[in-house]
C-alpha positions in Angstrom: 104.1 37.2 74.2 106.3 39.7 72.3 106.6 43.3 73.2 104.5 44.3 70.2 101.8 41.8 71.0 101.7 43.1 74.6 101.4 46.6 73.4 98.7 45.7 71.0 96.8 43.9 73.7 97.0 46.8 76.1 95.9 49.3 73.4 92.9 47.1 72.9 92.0 46.5 76.5 93.3 49.4 78.6 91.9 52.9 78.5 94.8 54.2 80.5 97.4 52.7 78.1 95.5 54.2 75.1 95.6 57.6 76.9 99.4 57.3 77.4 99.9 56.2 73.7 97.8 59.2 72.5 99.7 61.7 74.7 103.0 60.2 73.6 102.0 60.7 70.0 100.9 64.3 70.7 104.3 65.0 72.2 106.1 63.5 69.2 104.1 65.7 66.9 105.0 68.8 68.9 108.7 67.8 68.9 108.5 67.3 65.1 107.1 70.7 64.7 109.8 72.3 66.8 112.5 70.3 64.9 111.2 71.6 61.6 111.9 75.2 62.6 115.3 76.6 61.4 115.8 78.3 64.8 114.4 77.9 68.3 114.0 80.9 70.6 115.2 80.3 74.2 111.6 79.7 75.3 111.1 77.2 72.5 114.3 75.4 73.5 113.0 75.1 77.1 109.7 73.9 75.8 111.5 71.3 73.7 113.4 70.0 76.7 110.2 70.0 78.8 108.3 68.0 76.1 111.2 65.5 75.8 111.1 64.8 79.5 107.3 64.4 79.5 107.5 62.1 76.5 110.2 60.0 78.2 108.1 59.8 81.4 105.1 58.5 79.3 107.3 55.9 77.6 108.5 54.7 81.0 104.9 54.4 82.2 103.9 52.4 79.1 106.9 50.1 79.6 106.0 49.5 83.2 102.5 48.6 82.2 103.8 46.2 79.6 106.2 44.6 82.0 103.4 44.1 84.6 101.2 42.6 82.0 103.9 40.2 80.8 104.7 39.2 84.4 101.0 38.4 85.1 101.0 36.2 82.0 104.0 34.1 83.1 103.0 30.7 84.4 103.6 30.2 88.1 
């Protein structure tokens, strides 16, 4: 099963995975909005760094879930 197939399967079958994907997309939108600004205040710069860290954490969690799922699908 490819990574894309695993992701699609988890989106279809796992509420937790769907929640992580939705939150990851929300963080992406927030970062896009910040990137569109010509200048970021110091507070906005801190917020950007915070969101990037949270987004990366979510990506890691999604990858772990996909890795576990693929490991479970391997024939023994």
